[in-house]
C-alpha positions as protocol buffer text, in pm:
chain_id: "A"
residue {
  index: 1
  type: MET
  ca { x: -19941 y: -6386 z: -881 }
}
residue {
  index: 2
  type: GLY
  ca { x: -20254 y: -6591 z: -828 }
}
residue {
  index: 3
  type: ILE
  ca { x: -20409 y: -6747 z: -502 }
}
residue {
  index: 4
  type: ASP
  ca { x: -20331 y: -7088 z: -657 }
}
residue {
  index: 5
  type: TYR
  ca { x: -19974 y: -7017 z: -695 }
}
residue {
  index: 6
  type: LEU
  ca { x: -19948 y: -6885 z: -345 }
}
residue {
  index: 7
  type: ALA
  ca { x: -20113 y: -7189 z: -203 }
}
residue {
  index: 8
  type: THR
  ca { x: -19906 y: -7409 z: -404 }
}
residue {
  index: 9
  type: VAL
  ca { x: -19598 y: -7265 z: -290 }
}
residue {
  index: 10
  type: LEU
  ca { x: -19716 y: -7274 z: 77 }
}
residue {
  index: 11
  type: LEU
  ca { x: -19787 y: -7645 z: 70 }
}
residue {
  index: 12
  type: SER
  ca { x: -19446 y: -7710 z: -129 }
}
residue {
  index: 13
  type: SER
  ca { x: -19282 y: -7504 z: 141 }
}
residue {
  index: 14
  type: LEU
  ca { x: -19440 y: -7717 z: 433 }
}
residue {
  index: 15
  type: SER
  ca { x: -19382 y: -8041 z: 249 }
}
residue {
  index: 16
  type: SER
  ca { x: -19020 y: -7960 z: 223 }
}
residue {
  index: 17
  type: ALA
  ca { x: -19011 y: -7845 z: 581 }
}
residue {
  index: 18
  type: SER
  ca { x: -19206 y: -8188 z: 698 }
}
residue {
  index: 19
  type: ILE
  ca { x: -18952 y: -8404 z: 502 }
}
residue {
  index: 20
  type: LEU
  ca { x: -18645 y: -8233 z: 672 }
}
residue {
  index: 21
  type: LEU
  ca { x: -18825 y: -8270 z: 1036 }
}
residue {
  index: 22
  type: ILE
  ca { x: -18909 y: -8634 z: 946 }
}
residue {
  index: 23
  type: ALA
  ca { x: -18517 y: -8697 z: 884 }
}
residue {
  index: 24
  type: THR
  ca { x: -18414 y: -8468 z: 1209 }
}
residue {
  index: 25
  type: ILE
  ca { x: -18644 y: -8576 z: 1487 }
}
residue {
  index: 26
  type: GLY
  ca { x: -18403 y: -8886 z: 1571 }
}
residue {
  index: 27
  type: LEU
  ca { x: -18104 y: -8673 z: 1586 }
}
residue {
  index: 28
  type: ALA
  ca { x: -18293 y: -8420 z: 1788 }
}
residue {
  index: 29
  type: VAL
  ca { x: -18376 y: -8676 z: 2018 }
}
residue {
  index: 30
  type: VAL
  ca { x: -18013 y: -8836 z: 2074 }
}
residue {
  index: 31
  type: PHE
  ca { x: -17874 y: -8493 z: 2079 }
}
residue {
  index: 32
  type: GLY
  ca { x: -18129 y: -8320 z: 2297 }
}
residue {
  index: 33
  type: LEU
  ca { x: -18146 y: -8626 z: 2567 }
}
residue {
  index: 34
  type: MET
  ca { x: -17795 y: -8741 z: 2573 }
}
residue {
  index: 35
  type: GLY
  ca { x: -17591 y: -8481 z: 2442 }
}
residue {
  index: 36
  type: VAL
  ca { x: -17461 y: -8704 z: 2191 }
}
residue {
  index: 37
  type: ILE
  ca { x: -17365 y: -8571 z: 1850 }
}
residue {
  index: 38
  type: ASN
  ca { x: -17449 y: -8876 z: 1622 }
}
residue {
  index: 39
  type: LEU
  ca { x: -17242 y: -8827 z: 1313 }
}
residue {
  index: 40
  type: ALA
  ca { x: -17375 y: -9170 z: 1196 }
}
residue {
  index: 41
  type: HIS
  ca { x: -17733 y: -9038 z: 1181 }
}
residue {
  index: 42
  type: GLY
  ca { x: -17730 y: -9014 z: 802 }
}
residue {
  index: 43
  type: GLU
  ca { x: -17610 y: -9368 z: 770 }
}
residue {
  index: 44
  type: PHE
  ca { x: -17898 y: -9515 z: 1015 }
}
residue {
  index: 45
  type: LEU
  ca { x: -18140 y: -9323 z: 791 }
}
residue {
  index: 46
  type: MET
  ca { x: -17979 y: -9532 z: 510 }
}
residue {
  index: 47
  type: ILE
  ca { x: -18015 y: -9840 z: 687 }
}
residue {
  index: 48
  type: GLY
  ca { x: -18394 y: -9791 z: 725 }
}
residue {
  index: 49
  type: ALA
  ca { x: -18454 y: -9725 z: 368 }
}
residue {
  index: 50
  type: TYR
  ca { x: -18247 y: -10036 z: 261 }
}
residue {
  index: 51
  type: SER
  ca { x: -18399 y: -10240 z: 535 }
}
residue {
  index: 52
  type: ALA
  ca { x: -18744 y: -10121 z: 397 }
}
residue {
  index: 53
  type: LEU
  ca { x: -18649 y: -10170 z: 34 }
}
residue {
  index: 54
  type: THR
  ca { x: -18535 y: -10549 z: 89 }
}
residue {
  index: 55
  type: ALA
  ca { x: -18835 y: -10642 z: 283 }
}
residue {
  index: 56
  type: ALA
  ca { x: -19044 y: -10486 z: 0 }
}
residue {
  index: 57
  type: GLN
  ca { x: -18835 y: -10688 z: -278 }
}
residue {
  index: 58
  type: MET
  ca { x: -18895 y: -10989 z: -78 }
}
residue {
  index: 59
  type: GLY
  ca { x: -19269 y: -10957 z: -130 }
}
residue {
  index: 60
  type: VAL
  ca { x: -19347 y: -10786 z: 208 }
}
residue {
  index: 61
  type: PRO
  ca { x: -19602 y: -10483 z: 160 }
}
residue {
  index: 62
  type: TYR
  ca { x: -19439 y: -10157 z: 166 }
}
residue {
  index: 63
  type: ILE
  ca { x: -19646 y: -10013 z: 455 }
}
residue {
  index: 64
  type: LEU
  ca { x: -19538 y: -10334 z: 656 }
}
residue {
  index: 65
  type: SER
  ca { x: -19178 y: -10277 z: 590 }
}
residue {
  index: 66
  type: ILE
  ca { x: -19157 y: -9947 z: 750 }
}
residue {
  index: 67
  type: PRO
  ca { x: -19189 y: -10125 z: 1117 }
}
residue {
  index: 68
  type: ILE
  ca { x: -18937 y: -10372 z: 972 }
}
residue {
  index: 69
  type: ALA
  ca { x: -18690 y: -10088 z: 930 }
}
residue {
  index: 70
  type: VAL
  ca { x: -18755 y: -9943 z: 1249 }
}
residue {
  index: 71
  type: VAL
  ca { x: -18696 y: -10274 z: 1436 }
}
residue {
  index: 72
  type: VAL
  ca { x: -18368 y: -10324 z: 1238 }
}
residue {
  index: 73
  type: THR
  ca { x: -18231 y: -9981 z: 1300 }
}
residue {
  index: 74
  type: MET
  ca { x: -18331 y: -9992 z: 1665 }
}
residue {
  index: 75
  type: ALA
  ca { x: -18134 y: -10313 z: 1710 }
}
residue {
  index: 76
  type: ILE
  ca { x: -17831 y: -10209 z: 1540 }
}
residue {
  index: 77
  type: GLY
  ca { x: -17867 y: -9864 z: 1732 }
}
residue {
  index: 78
  type: ALA
  ca { x: -17861 y: -10053 z: 2071 }
}
residue {
  index: 79
  type: VAL
  ca { x: -17567 y: -10268 z: 1988 }
}
residue {
  index: 80
  type: VAL
  ca { x: -17378 y: -9949 z: 1875 }
}
residue {
  index: 81
  type: GLU
  ca { x: -17465 y: -9772 z: 2212 }
}
residue {
  index: 82
  type: MET
  ca { x: -17358 y: -10076 z: 2417 }
}
residue {
  index: 83
  type: LEU
  ca { x: -17018 y: -10165 z: 2249 }
}
residue {
  index: 84
  type: ILE
  ca { x: -16898 y: -9797 z: 2171 }
}
residue {
  index: 85
  type: ILE
  ca { x: -17114 y: -9501 z: 2291 }
}
residue {
  index: 86
  type: ARG
  ca { x: -17159 y: -9616 z: 2626 }
}
residue {
  index: 87
  type: ARG
  ca { x: -16803 y: -9567 z: 2704 }
}
residue {
  index: 88
  type: LEU
  ca { x: -16757 y: -9222 z: 2577 }
}
residue {
  index: 89
  type: TYR
  ca { x: -17023 y: -9018 z: 2757 }
}
residue {
  index: 90
  type: GLY
  ca { x: -16920 y: -8694 z: 2864 }
}
residue {
  index: 91
  type: ARG
  ca { x: -16638 y: -8690 z: 2580 }
}
residue {
  index: 92
  type: ILE
  ca { x: -16800 y: -8508 z: 2294 }
}
residue {
  index: 93
  type: PHE
  ca { x: -16519 y: -8510 z: 2061 }
}
residue {
  index: 94
  type: ASP
  ca { x: -16440 y: -8860 z: 2101 }
}
residue {
  index: 95
  type: THR
  ca { x: -16806 y: -8961 z: 2060 }
}
residue {
  index: 96
  type: MET
  ca { x: -16820 y: -8763 z: 1743 }
}
residue {
  index: 97
  type: LEU
  ca { x: -16500 y: -8933 z: 1619 }
}
residue {
  index: 98
  type: ALA
  ca { x: -16644 y: -9271 z: 1696 }
}
residue {
  index: 99
  type: THR
  ca { x: -16978 y: -9199 z: 1540 }
}
residue {
  index: 100
  type: TRP
  ca { x: -16789 y: -9063 z: 1227 }
}
residue {
  index: 101
  type: GLY
  ca { x: -16579 y: -9376 z: 1215 }
}
residue {
  index: 102
  type: ILE
  ca { x: -16921 y: -9608 z: 1227 }
}
residue {
  index: 103
  type: SER
  ca { x: -17065 y: -9403 z: 945 }
}
residue {
  index: 104
  type: ILE
  ca { x: -16769 y: -9482 z: 727 }
}
residue {
  index: 105
  type: VAL
  ca { x: -16806 y: -9841 z: 819 }
}
residue {
  index: 106
  type: PHE
  ca { x: -17183 y: -9830 z: 765 }
}
residue {
  index: 107
  type: TYR
  ca { x: -17133 y: -9662 z: 425 }
}
residue {
  index: 108
  type: GLN
  ca { x: -16883 y: -9897 z: 319 }
}
residue {
  index: 109
  type: LEU
  ca { x: -17094 y: -10217 z: 384 }
}
residue {
  index: 110
  type: ALA
  ca { x: -17354 y: -10083 z: 202 }
}
residue {
  index: 111
  type: VAL
  ca { x: -17160 y: -10024 z: -81 }
}
residue {
  index: 112
  type: LEU
  ca { x: -17025 y: -10397 z: -67 }
}
residue {
  index: 113
  type: ILE
  ca { x: -17357 y: -10552 z: -15 }
}
residue {
  index: 114
  type: PHE
  ca { x: -17582 y: -10324 z: -235 }
}
residue {
  index: 115
  type: GLY
  ca { x: -17361 y: -10141 z: -487 }
}
residue {
  index: 116
  type: THR
  ca { x: -17353 y: -9758 z: -554 }
}
residue {
  index: 117
  type: VAL
  ca { x: -17685 y: -9775 z: -734 }
}
residue {
  index: 118
  type: THR
  ca { x: -18008 y: -9923 z: -608 }
}
residue {
  index: 119
  type: PRO
  ca { x: -18361 y: -9929 z: -781 }
}
residue {
  index: 120
  type: GLY
  ca { x: -18630 y: -9748 z: -581 }
}
residue {
  index: 121
  type: ILE
  ca { x: -18986 y: -9838 z: -525 }
}
residue {
  index: 122
  type: GLY
  ca { x: -19143 y: -9564 z: -710 }
}
residue {
  index: 123
  type: MET
  ca { x: -19372 y: -9301 z: -575 }
}
residue {
  index: 124
  type: PRO
  ca { x: -19731 y: -9341 z: -545 }
}
residue {
  index: 125
  type: GLN
  ca { x: -19897 y: -9198 z: -863 }
}
residue {
  index: 126
  type: TYR
  ca { x: -20159 y: -8958 z: -745 }
}
residue {
  index: 127
  type: SER
  ca { x: -20148 y: -8588 z: -723 }
}
residue {
  index: 128
  type: ILE
  ca { x: -20339 y: -8281 z: -595 }
}
residue {
  index: 129
  type: ARG
  ca { x: -20439 y: -8003 z: -849 }
}
residue {
  index: 130
  type: ILE
  ca { x: -20453 y: -7651 z: -738 }
}
residue {
  index: 131
  type: GLY
  ca { x: -20538 y: -7402 z: -1027 }
}
residue {
  index: 132
  type: ALA
  ca { x: -20284 y: -7427 z: -1285 }
}
residue {
  index: 133
  type: TYR
  ca { x: -20039 y: -7640 z: -1080 }
}
residue {
  index: 134
  type: SER
  ca { x: -20044 y: -7994 z: -947 }
}
residue {
  index: 135
  type: LEU
  ca { x: -19867 y: -8140 z: -660 }
}
residue {
  index: 136
  type: ALA
  ca { x: -19771 y: -8486 z: -606 }
}
residue {
  index: 137
  type: GLY
  ca { x: -19979 y: -8656 z: -339 }
}
residue {
  index: 138
  type: TYR
  ca { x: -19712 y: -8838 z: -147 }
}
residue {
  index: 139
  type: PRO
  ca { x: -19463 y: -8570 z: -66 }
}
residue {
  index: 140
  type: LEU
  ca { x: -19795 y: -8394 z: 71 }
}
residue {
  index: 141
  type: LEU
  ca { x: -19859 y: -8701 z: 279 }
}
residue {
  index: 142
  type: MET
  ca { x: -19534 y: -8612 z: 474 }
}
residue {
  index: 143
  type: ILE
  ca { x: -19694 y: -8303 z: 639 }
}
residue {
  index: 144
  type: GLY
  ca { x: -19918 y: -8540 z: 843 }
}
residue {
  index: 145
  type: VAL
  ca { x: -19629 y: -8814 z: 901 }
}
residue {
  index: 146
  type: ALA
  ca { x: -19430 y: -8510 z: 1059 }
}
residue {
  index: 147
  type: ALA
  ca { x: -19707 y: -8418 z: 1266 }
}
residue {
  index: 148
  type: LEU
  ca { x: -19766 y: -8771 z: 1377 }
}
residue {
  index: 149
  type: MET
  ca { x: -19381 y: -8806 z: 1480 }
}
residue {
  index: 150
  type: GLY
  ca { x: -19370 y: -8519 z: 1652 }
}
residue {
  index: 151
  type: ALA
  ca { x: -19677 y: -8604 z: 1862 }
}
residue {
  index: 152
  type: PHE
  ca { x: -19538 y: -8960 z: 1905 }
}
residue {
  index: 153
  type: VAL
  ca { x: -19215 y: -8813 z: 2050 }
}
residue {
  index: 154
  type: TYR
  ca { x: -19396 y: -8568 z: 2265 }
}
residue {
  index: 155
  type: LEU
  ca { x: -19623 y: -8800 z: 2424 }
}
residue {
  index: 156
  type: LEU
  ca { x: -19338 y: -9059 z: 2472 }
}
residue {
  index: 157
  type: MET
  ca { x: -19127 y: -8804 z: 2658 }
}
residue {
  index: 158
  type: THR
  ca { x: -19407 y: -8655 z: 2877 }
}
residue {
  index: 159
  type: ARG
  ca { x: -19665 y: -8929 z: 2918 }
}
residue {
  index: 160
  type: THR
  ca { x: -19497 y: -9246 z: 2961 }
}
residue {
  index: 161
  type: VAL
  ca { x: -19260 y: -9390 z: 3244 }
}
residue {
  index: 162
  type: TYR
  ca { x: -18975 y: -9411 z: 3014 }
}
residue {
  index: 163
  type: GLY
  ca { x: -18991 y: -9054 z: 2937 }
}
residue {
  index: 164
  type: MET
  ca { x: -18989 y: -8963 z: 3304 }
}
residue {
  index: 165
  type: LYS
  ca { x: -18706 y: -9188 z: 3356 }
}
residue {
  index: 166
  type: ALA
  ca { x: -18535 y: -9080 z: 3037 }
}
residue {
  index: 167
  type: ARG
  ca { x: -18575 y: -8682 z: 3152 }
}
residue {
  index: 168
  type: ALA
  ca { x: -18456 y: -8784 z: 3511 }
}
residue {
  index: 169
  type: SER
  ca { x: -18150 y: -8998 z: 3403 }
}
residue {
  index: 170
  type: ILE
  ca { x: -18041 y: -8662 z: 3198 }
}
residue {
  index: 171
  type: GLN
  ca { x: -18099 y: -8396 z: 3424 }
}
residue {
  index: 172
  type: GLU
  ca { x: -18014 y: -8582 z: 3768 }
}
residue {
  index: 173
  type: PRO
  ca { x: -17820 y: -8913 z: 3706 }
}
residue {
  index: 174
  type: GLU
  ca { x: -17696 y: -8933 z: 4034 }
}
residue {
  index: 175
  type: MET
  ca { x: -18053 y: -8895 z: 4190 }
}
residue {
  index: 176
  type: ALA
  ca { x: -18196 y: -9104 z: 3936 }
}
residue {
  index: 177
  type: GLN
  ca { x: -17965 y: -9404 z: 4009 }
}
residue {
  index: 178
  type: ALA
  ca { x: -18030 y: -9350 z: 4392 }
}
residue {
  index: 179
  type: ILE
  ca { x: -18406 y: -9406 z: 4319 }
}
residue {
  index: 180
  type: GLY
  ca { x: -18345 y: -9735 z: 4121 }
}
residue {
  index: 181
  type: ILE
  ca { x: -18342 y: -9603 z: 3776 }
}
residue {
  index: 182
  type: GLU
  ca { x: -18109 y: -9791 z: 3550 }
}
residue {
  index: 183
  type: SER
  ca { x: -17970 y: -9521 z: 3358 }
}
residue {
  index: 184
  type: ALA
  ca { x: -17729 y: -9718 z: 3145 }
}
residue {
  index: 185
  type: ARG
  ca { x: -18042 y: -9915 z: 3038 }
}
residue {
  index: 186
  type: VAL
  ca { x: -18240 y: -9600 z: 2976 }
}
residue {
  index: 187
  type: SER
  ca { x: -17943 y: -9458 z: 2769 }
}
residue {
  index: 188
  type: THR
  ca { x: -17939 y: -9762 z: 2548 }
}
residue {
  index: 189
  type: LEU
  ca { x: -18307 y: -9738 z: 2481 }
}
residue {
  index: 190
  type: THR
  ca { x: -18277 y: -9374 z: 2409 }
}
residue {
  index: 191
  type: PHE
  ca { x: -18009 y: -9410 z: 2159 }
}
residue {
  index: 192
  type: ALA
  ca { x: -18202 y: -9695 z: 2003 }
}
residue {
  index: 193
  type: ILE
  ca { x: -18527 y: -9479 z: 1962 }
}
residue {
  index: 194
  type: GLY
  ca { x: -18339 y: -9202 z: 1824 }
}
residue {
  index: 195
  type: CYS
  ca { x: -18189 y: -9457 z: 1555 }
}
residue {
  index: 196
  type: GLY
  ca { x: -18512 y: -9610 z: 1529 }
}
residue {
  index: 197
  type: LEU
  ca { x: -18673 y: -9252 z: 1411 }
}
residue {
  index: 198
  type: ALA
  ca { x: -18399 y: -9230 z: 1160 }
}
residue {
  index: 199
  type: GLY
  ca { x: -18466 y: -9568 z: 1020 }
}
residue {
  index: 200
  type: PHE
  ca { x: -18842 y: -9477 z: 1009 }
}
residue {
  index: 201
  type: ALA
  ca { x: -18742 y: -9166 z: 819 }
}
residue {
  index: 202
  type: GLY
  ca { x: -18535 y: -9352 z: 562 }
}
residue {
  index: 203
  type: ALA
  ca { x: -18823 y: -9592 z: 510 }
}
residue {
  index: 204
  type: VAL
  ca { x: -19104 y: -9350 z: 485 }
}
residue {
  index: 205
  type: LEU
  ca { x: -18885 y: -9117 z: 238 }
}
residue {
  index: 206
  type: LEU
  ca { x: -18792 y: -9427 z: 34 }
}
residue {
  index: 207
  type: PRO
  ca { x: -19039 y: -9320 z: -249 }
}
residue {
  index: 208
  type: ILE
  ca { x: -18904 y: -8984 z: -264 }
}
residue {
  index: 209
  type: VAL
  ca { x: -18536 y: -9046 z: -185 }
}
residue {
  index: 210
  type: PRO
  ca { x: -18418 y: -9376 z: -354 }
}
residue {
  index: 211
  type: ALA
  ca { x: -18174 y: -9589 z: -117 }
}
residue {
  index: 212
  type: THR
  ca { x: -17812 y: -9531 z: -194 }
}
residue {
  index: 213
  type: PRO
  ca { x: -17515 y: -9563 z: 25 }
}
residue {
  index: 214
  type: SER
  ca { x: -17499 y: -9200 z: 20 }
}
residue {
  index: 215
  type: MET
  ca { x: -17864 y: -9087 z: 65 }
}
residue {
  index: 216
  type: GLY
  ca { x: -17774 y: -8977 z: 422 }
}
residue {
  index: 217
  type: PHE
  ca { x: -17586 y: -8664 z: 290 }
}
residue {
  index: 218
  type: ALA
  ca { x: -17895 y: -8553 z: 143 }
}
residue {
  index: 219
  type: PHE
  ca { x: -18016 y: -8469 z: 493 }
}
residue {
  index: 220
  type: VAL
  ca { x: -17758 y: -8506 z: 749 }
}
residue {
  index: 221
  type: ILE
  ca { x: -17618 y: -8122 z: 708 }
}
residue {
  index: 222
  type: LYS
  ca { x: -17938 y: -7950 z: 722 }
}
residue {
  index: 223
  type: ALA
  ca { x: -18049 y: -8209 z: 1013 }
}
residue {
  index: 224
  type: PHE
  ca { x: -17747 y: -8112 z: 1217 }
}
residue {
  index: 225
  type: LEU
  ca { x: -17811 y: -7745 z: 1130 }
}
residue {
  index: 226
  type: THR
  ca { x: -18150 y: -7779 z: 1259 }
}
residue {
  index: 227
  type: VAL
  ca { x: -18074 y: -7962 z: 1590 }
}
residue {
  index: 228
  type: VAL
  ca { x: -17790 y: -7700 z: 1665 }
}
residue {
  index: 229
  type: VAL
  ca { x: -18024 y: -7401 z: 1598 }
}
residue {
  index: 230
  type: ALA
  ca { x: -18301 y: -7570 z: 1795 }
}
residue {
  index: 231
  type: GLY
  ca { x: -18083 y: -7593 z: 2101 }
}
residue {
  index: 232
  type: PRO
  ca { x: -18224 y: -7755 z: 2418 }
}
residue {
  index: 233
  type: VAL
  ca { x: -18584 y: -7709 z: 2297 }
}
residue {
  index: 234
  type: THR
  ca { x: -18579 y: -8063 z: 2130 }
}
residue {
  index: 235
  type: LEU
  ca { x: -18898 y: -8077 z: 1980 }
}
residue {
  index: 236
  type: THR
  ca { x: -19054 y: -7724 z: 1929 }
}
residue {
  index: 237
  type: GLY
  ca { x: -18716 y: -7605 z: 1832 }
}
residue {
  index: 238
  type: SER
  ca { x: -18639 y: -7854 z: 1576 }
}
residue {
  index: 239
  type: ALA
  ca { x: -18996 y: -7807 z: 1413 }
}
residue {
  index: 240
  type: LEU
  ca { x: -18959 y: -7430 z: 1405 }
}
residue {
  index: 241
  type: THR
  ca { x: -18597 y: -7460 z: 1255 }
}
residue {
  index: 242
  type: ALA
  ca { x: -18705 y: -7704 z: 983 }
}
residue {
  index: 243
  type: LEU
  ca { x: -18991 y: -7508 z: 901 }
}
residue {
  index: 244
  type: GLY
  ca { x: -18724 y: -7207 z: 834 }
}
residue {
  index: 245
  type: LEU
  ca { x: -18440 y: -7418 z: 694 }
}
residue {
  index: 246
  type: GLY
  ca { x: -18684 y: -7667 z: 460 }
}
residue {
  index: 247
  type: GLY
  ca { x: -18959 y: -7410 z: 367 }
}
residue {
  index: 248
  type: GLY
  ca { x: -18766 y: -7082 z: 354 }
}
residue {
  index: 249
  type: ARG
  ca { x: -18694 y: -7111 z: -5 }
}
residue {
  index: 250
  type: VAL
  ca { x: -18904 y: -7278 z: -262 }
}
residue {
  index: 251
  type: ASP
  ca { x: -18886 y: -7246 z: -631 }
}
residue {
  index: 252
  type: HIS
  ca { x: -19179 y: -7413 z: -771 }
}
residue {
  index: 253
  type: CYS
  ca { x: -19016 y: -7517 z: -1110 }
}
residue {
  index: 254
  type: GLU
  ca { x: -18723 y: -7696 z: -909 }
}
residue {
  index: 255
  type: LEU
  ca { x: -18952 y: -7897 z: -671 }
}
residue {
  index: 256
  type: PRO
  ca { x: -18958 y: -8272 z: -823 }
}
residue {
  index: 257
  type: HIS
  ca { x: -19322 y: -8260 z: -667 }
}
residue {
  index: 258
  type: LEU
  ca { x: -19471 y: -7971 z: -817 }
}
residue {
  index: 259
  type: GLY
  ca { x: -19573 y: -7976 z: -1187 }
}
residue {
  index: 260
  type: CYS
  ca { x: -19594 y: -7663 z: -1365 }
}
residue {
  index: 261
  type: GLY
  ca { x: -19915 y: -7618 z: -1549 }
}
């Protein structure tokens, strides 16, 4: 077993773990801060992918279609929170049932609007060669994207006024309201941010996972498992769990972004 093979498998494992973490962070934020199990997380990821794809088909450069997807999913998430989720806080099973129903609605809307098969935008054709093996460059780029997402969430929650209000509203809601923090507005923004992160994941992973109504299913099971195993340590726990679940088993000949030389 050569050093090039080991390096290739290591990078492939890290890339797979990063892709899982990108798809999971939005769910981790909503569950970790709000205690809401959002069973529609995969559909928000799908909405982000379709938003980016639609923008790209209209002539918007792909890189600019990603923030468009984030804005769209944040807006939809805010509406869902205000109309449905807000009435169900503290009722975990009711929230799960409601978000499951929302996921079915979004799935059926996607089928009616876009059909069951949608053309992708294609993965950028550049690769990195390591000895006798080659790795597609775009999946490797997801390692850096996952690191930036983690840094963004960490700084948002620990270095901003919103982050302090969000943590106060979750840990001591009565005290937060007593000092003038509008918990309802903070909750809406938190849920919207979680949905926006899901939309970002759908958009940035679009070259790897083509937009289809069922694309969220490819991530949602491992994403929920990642969040549940991570527990209350929202960011660090999710990152470590994603590393274990996403990169724990890699067969280099089964990976779509790894060529056997």
